[in-house]
Phi, psi and omega in degrees: 000317180299319180295324180295317180296317179298317180296319179295318178298319180297317180295320178296320179299311181294322179297316179295320180299312182290328176296314178297319179297318179296318178297317180298317179296318180297317178295320179297313181295322177296317178297317179297317179298316180298313181295324183279349179273002180288174182305152180296150176286147179254180183303322183283352175268339189244343183288135177260131180259127185276339188259018176282149180279138173229166186299336179262010175287130183275099176234146181274328185200180183292330178297325175294326178297317179293321178297320178292324178297323176301314179295323181298313182288331173294324178292321177299317180298318183286317187272338186237298187301326181274358184235014180296129183282165180296328181291337180262004186281064179277148178291351177236032176263121184298339182266005175260120182297136180072009174287170179293342180255009178295121180305337181292347177286348177265148183296332177246146173275088186285000173280348183260156169299145177224149179223127179242092179289160174218129180299131180053040180301133180288340178200170179236156179229123175256124185250128183235119183277181184262179180294133181075359179271197174212176177303344177302328181301339181251010187293323179294321177289322178300318180298326179295326184262357181298135181070001174254334187210169170277116188247134175227119174257114185270132167276114179289147180306144179087355188244160175079358185244267178226150185302334180299342178297341180272351184281338182240024185273146172238152179294334178294334176296316179297315182298319181294321178294319178295324176301314180296314182294320180294315179300320179297313181294320178300320179292318181292325185279340176052051176096348177289154184292143177244124176253145177244136175240118184238137177250125174057246179297326177300324176294319180296323179291321178297315178298317179299320180304313182284323179296321178296318180294314181295323178297332179265014180062034176255153179289144178296154181268335189257140175285338178189157180234130180241122185243144172233127181046053187292142180276075179274322178212148180240168177297149181304333181298338179299333180294339181276356185301315184292333178290319176298317179297318181296317179296320179299318179290321181297317183266003180057043178248098187297330183294337180288352175281000186233133174275336172211141178235110183228165172296137183271082183265347182269121184292340187230018179204137176288133174268335170279145185229121181283141178303321181299327181298319177296322180291325178300314180295320180297315180293323178294318178297319178297319179298317179295320178297320179295316179296316181299315182291337182272349180285143175284162177306321181290326177292323180296334177296338182275352178296124180302150179304136183246130171247120184239139172246124186220130173283135176301321177265113182212111183272358183257312177241167182273116175296323181297324181294328178301320180282306190284324185263349179238294189291329180282350178252357178280145178285164177290116185208250177229030183282142182226143179229124177248119179256132174262110181286176175276163180281097190265056169288168184303313182294313180301318181299325180288335183269346183287130180265340182216129182242103182280349188302315183303330180281348183263335182271145180289152173268176183294340181264352182286145177257097188264133184249020181220161175275124179247142177226132178247123175269113190219163173300144174299316173201179186284356182261354184225156177265357177291148184244162176226160176254114182250126182279145173212169178087226185302131177279117185277145175289335180285102183287354180284348178272110182288155179294324177228127179238121176287135180248147178273045181232148182228157169290132177293157179301128176085001181257121182258347176194166167279186177217174179303318189274351189280331194304320187280003189239135176277166183293338180265012177301138186287351180241312185256355181282178185266340184275128183260153176231100185293343179286338180264109183277077180207163184294144173226101190289321184295333183266002181292134179213043182292141179230149179172202179279147179289153177082007181266310181284150174283341177272121182301142180300324180299326179286322180294327183273351182293134180297128187252347183223163190252109179294348181252022179302318179300321178295320180299318178297320180295322178291323177296317180295320177298315180298314182296320181298321179294327186261012174272145178295139182251000000 
């Protein structure tokens, strides 16, 4: 009888095992079929560019980087712009010459690195954009510092050209380019302070630059670091990116190399997103976490003061990771964190399904070593906002606990987004103000309505907040921070 029971149990175990295996295989095949049924890849998804910079590219200095960039954009023109087929000739295709999305319709080619020197500049600013972006993402900040500082906006490798540039990218490529740009700025400034402003992945690369130096017992390069929506931590699903890419290569299914395949209507940002790009950010975040945890207390003291602006609502990076994996491990120094809360009017509060704010704010028992500021509604009856201090108690009594701001949430906006922070409302592409004299696309002002499933651009992407109504406050905080960190 015992042998019969054991045998029956064994058969049940194997039956359950093979059933689970069959279900897993069926789900995998269904997922592969779904991913491969997406729109066909275009020339800009499949073309390989030979003149892109990589970490093992032998260059002597940043001027060589710019010379290589010249060759790169000439290659894009030859391999892509001159070969766009009639089927892709959309009036809002960035790769169609004279289209509404042609980058040439803007006075500056913001897909390229740019440098604005200033004679005897008192300080320098290095601007680093995010993944799939271009230097345009930092253009509003660059304009703020023009004629005040020596400004350099770096085009990170793989960006500003065609989306296929993200399929073969490594985070070390980004780090190597930042090394060249930083060395160039240090040489140009001749001892004057250099500040770095990084958005999303650009912030993660800036942080990595200093952590690597400190780990090697080298002095930091930056007088201060300013981050917007920094990629400190990502959702766990990001870890699966390399598996999708691996399956795609194994089965020779090129579409599996992409997490999204869209029409390229944005002149300065890829709308298609390579699976590898997500993995690059994930690996960079892991590297930074490893470096941070490995630093001694005395080494952490050498991390330049960090000022971070983060939206409480962020679907791209983890807001919680900014607090738990960065600010809670920083020593008491001059670090600052500004959180942009959601628009908590009565109606909005009733419609919210998830509130991340409580996990971001310190409790009464937490030992906070940074200055925290929350930009929030004055109350649930108004859209006007205030800046409320939390965290470290400052010795400077001139900083009020609550400061009323002459800023309001715009009509119909319930939160910021990951991509909104670097742009003012008057931005010519992502802002809300339109200029009918300029015959070019304006994404921020788009408000098309109709039936779902008709447009190739997802409705969720069209509705995503593209500009920051609190941009003036952000600039004022950046200026205050910079003034404190200038030599006296």
